[in-house]
C-alpha positions as CSV (number, residue, x, y, z in Angstrom):
1,X,189.5,84.8,78.6
2,X,189.0,85.0,82.4
3,X,187.8,81.7,84.1
4,X,184.8,83.5,85.5
5,X,182.4,84.6,83.0
6,X,181.4,88.1,83.0
7,X,177.6,88.5,84.3
8,X,175.4,89.3,81.8
9,X,173.1,92.4,82.5
10,X,169.5,91.8,83.0
11,X,167.2,93.1,80.6
12,X,163.9,94.3,81.4
13,X,160.5,93.6,79.7
14,X,160.2,95.3,76.0
15,X,157.5,97.7,75.2
16,X,155.6,95.6,73.3
17,X,155.3,93.1,76.5
18,X,154.3,95.6,78.6
19,X,151.8,97.1,76.2
20,X,150.4,93.5,76.1
21,X,150.1,92.9,79.7
22,X,148.1,96.2,80.0
23,X,146.0,95.3,77.5
24,X,145.2,92.2,79.1
25,X,144.6,93.8,82.6
26,X,142.1,96.1,80.9
27,X,140.4,93.3,79.1
28,X,139.9,91.4,82.7
29,X,138.6,94.5,84.3
30,X,136.5,95.3,81.6
31,X,134.8,91.6,82.0
32,X,134.4,91.8,85.6
33,X,132.3,95.1,85.3
34,X,130.3,93.6,82.3
35,X,129.4,90.4,84.6
36,X,128.2,93.0,87.4
37,X,126.2,95.2,85.3
38,X,122.7,95.0,84.4
39,X,121.5,96.8,81.0
40,X,117.8,98.2,81.8
41,X,115.9,100.2,79.2
42,X,115.1,103.6,80.0
43,X,111.6,103.8,81.8
44,X,111.6,100.0,82.9
45,X,111.7,99.1,86.7
46,X,114.3,97.3,88.3
47,X,113.6,94.5,91.1
48,X,114.5,95.8,94.6
49,X,115.3,99.3,93.3
50,X,113.7,102.0,95.6
51,X,110.9,103.6,94.1
52,X,110.2,107.4,94.8
53,X,107.1,108.0,96.9
54,X,104.2,109.0,94.9
55,X,101.2,110.2,97.1
56,X,99.1,110.0,94.1
57,X,99.4,106.5,94.2
58,X,99.8,105.6,97.8
59,X,96.7,107.0,99.0
60,X,94.2,105.3,96.9
61,X,96.2,102.0,97.2
62,X,96.3,102.0,101.1
63,X,92.9,103.7,102.2
64,X,90.9,100.5,101.4
65,X,93.0,98.6,103.8
66,X,93.0,101.2,106.5
67,X,89.0,101.5,105.9
68,X,88.5,97.8,106.7
69,X,90.9,98.1,109.5
70,X,89.2,100.8,111.3
71,X,85.8,99.4,110.7
72,X,87.1,96.1,112.2
73,X,88.6,97.6,115.3
74,X,85.7,100.2,115.8
75,X,84.1,100.4,119.2
76,X,80.7,101.6,119.8
77,X,81.0,105.4,121.1
78,X,79.2,104.8,124.4
79,X,81.4,101.7,125.3
80,X,84.5,103.5,124.3
81,X,83.6,106.8,126.2
82,X,82.8,104.9,129.5
83,X,86.0,102.8,129.1
84,X,88.0,106.0,128.7
85,X,86.1,107.8,131.6
86,X,87.0,104.7,133.9
87,X,90.3,104.1,133.1
88,X,92.2,106.0,130.0
89,X,95.4,103.8,130.1
90,X,93.3,100.5,130.5
91,X,91.2,101.7,127.5
92,X,94.1,102.6,125.3
93,X,95.7,99.1,126.1
94,X,92.5,97.4,125.1
95,X,91.0,99.2,122.2
96,X,93.6,101.8,121.2
97,X,97.1,101.9,119.0
98,X,99.8,104.0,120.1
99,X,101.3,106.9,118.1
100,X,103.5,109.7,118.3
101,X,100.8,111.9,118.4
102,X,98.8,109.8,121.2
103,X,96.5,107.1,121.3
104,X,94.5,106.6,118.2
105,X,91.2,105.0,118.7
106,X,88.6,103.4,116.2
107,X,85.0,104.4,116.8
108,X,81.2,103.7,115.5
109,X,78.5,105.9,116.3
110,X,74.9,106.8,115.3
111,X,73.7,110.3,116.0
112,X,72.7,113.7,114.5
113,X,74.8,116.3,113.0
114,X,74.8,119.7,114.9
115,X,76.1,123.2,114.3
116,X,79.2,123.2,111.5
117,X,82.1,125.5,111.3
118,X,84.8,125.3,108.8
119,X,83.3,122.1,107.6
120,X,83.7,120.4,111.2
121,X,80.3,119.4,112.4
122,X,79.2,118.7,116.0
123,X,77.8,115.3,116.2
124,X,75.3,114.5,119.0
125,X,75.3,110.8,120.1
126,X,72.8,109.5,122.8
127,X,74.3,107.5,125.9
128,X,77.7,109.4,126.1
129,X,78.9,110.8,129.3
130,X,78.0,114.5,130.0
131,X,80.6,117.0,129.0
132,X,81.9,114.6,126.2
133,X,81.7,116.7,122.6
134,X,82.4,115.0,119.6
135,X,83.0,116.5,115.9
136,X,83.4,115.1,112.5
137,X,85.7,116.4,109.9
138,X,83.7,116.5,106.5
139,X,86.1,118.5,104.3
140,X,87.5,120.0,102.3
141,X,90.3,120.1,104.5
142,X,91.1,117.0,106.3
143,X,93.6,117.3,109.0
144,X,95.7,114.9,111.2
145,X,97.3,111.6,110.8
146,X,94.8,109.3,112.4
147,X,94.0,107.1,109.4
148,X,97.6,106.7,108.7
149,X,98.1,105.7,112.3
150,X,94.9,103.8,113.0
151,X,96.0,100.5,112.4
152,X,99.6,100.5,113.8
153,X,100.8,98.9,110.4
154,X,102.3,102.0,108.6
155,X,105.5,103.1,110.1
156,X,107.9,105.7,109.8
157,X,110.8,103.1,108.8
158,X,108.8,102.3,105.5
159,X,109.7,105.9,104.2
160,X,112.8,107.8,103.1
161,X,112.2,110.8,105.3
162,X,109.6,112.5,107.7
163,X,108.2,114.6,104.5
164,X,107.2,111.5,102.9
165,X,105.7,110.0,106.0
166,X,103.6,113.0,106.5
167,X,102.5,113.0,102.9
168,X,101.6,109.5,103.3
169,X,99.0,110.8,105.9
170,X,97.7,113.4,103.7
171,X,97.6,111.0,100.5
172,X,95.4,108.5,102.5
173,X,93.2,111.6,103.8
174,X,92.6,112.7,100.2
175,X,91.7,109.1,99.1
176,X,89.1,109.1,102.0
177,X,87.7,112.4,101.0
178,X,87.4,111.0,97.3
179,X,85.6,107.7,98.3
180,X,83.6,108.6,101.5
181,X,82.8,112.4,101.6
182,X,82.8,113.6,97.7
183,X,78.9,113.1,97.4
184,X,78.5,114.5,100.9
185,X,76.4,117.7,100.9
186,X,78.5,119.4,103.7
187,X,76.0,122.7,103.4
188,X,72.9,120.6,104.8
189,X,74.1,118.3,107.0
190,X,72.7,120.2,110.5
191,X,69.9,118.3,111.7
192,X,70.6,115.1,109.6
193,X,71.3,111.5,111.1
194,X,74.3,109.3,110.1
195,X,76.1,106.2,111.1
196,X,79.8,107.3,111.1
197,X,82.7,104.9,111.8
198,X,86.2,106.7,111.8
199,X,89.4,107.3,113.8
200,X,90.3,109.9,116.4
201,X,93.4,110.7,118.4
202,X,92.9,110.9,122.3
203,X,94.3,114.2,123.1
204,X,91.4,115.6,125.0
205,X,89.3,112.9,126.8
206,X,86.4,115.1,126.5
207,X,86.7,116.3,122.9
208,X,87.1,113.7,120.1
209,X,87.8,115.1,116.4
210,X,86.9,112.2,114.4
211,X,88.1,111.6,110.9
212,X,85.3,109.2,109.1
213,X,86.3,106.2,106.8
214,X,82.4,105.5,106.6
215,X,79.4,107.9,106.8
216,X,76.1,106.4,105.9
217,X,73.4,109.0,105.9
218,X,69.5,108.3,107.3
């Protein structure tokens, strides 16, 4: 027999051992997945999960906040008109809210409804500068983003995309119609008096198109 023992060949893990290790790894992975998984019953809400934008819910929830903010910010029409005529930029800084479409002002005024066309009525207010015309939207179609933008608190970053942001404006307008304009007889407004509080975007300083948040007839 040789003085140097022959080296014994190394033998790898058996099939059973390999299978056991694989099963152990799988069990560990499943355990980690289970720890990070939350089971939620179908139809329930998850805190922190992004909710799909629902205009039917958004408008009625937001309009009271918008209405109250516009009423609080509203400036008498004659005061606002004089400020804009004197220095538009200074008036915007003092009374307005910037938006992508232009400065949005909140205004309150007492006057008389004039002639209407497509449910947009002229509104005559005493004490305004010559050449300034005011019109009021009375529905059924209410256009524009004045109510969404009047407070400065509703921003694009709150929404998933531009479509939802635009729909937010439309849903607030719809909520305003249901609350403010529903009982207004738009076929018989000409010649009647009212106190109106609302908002408009300053596109033409000599022509305001006001979207109301409050209409008090008489």
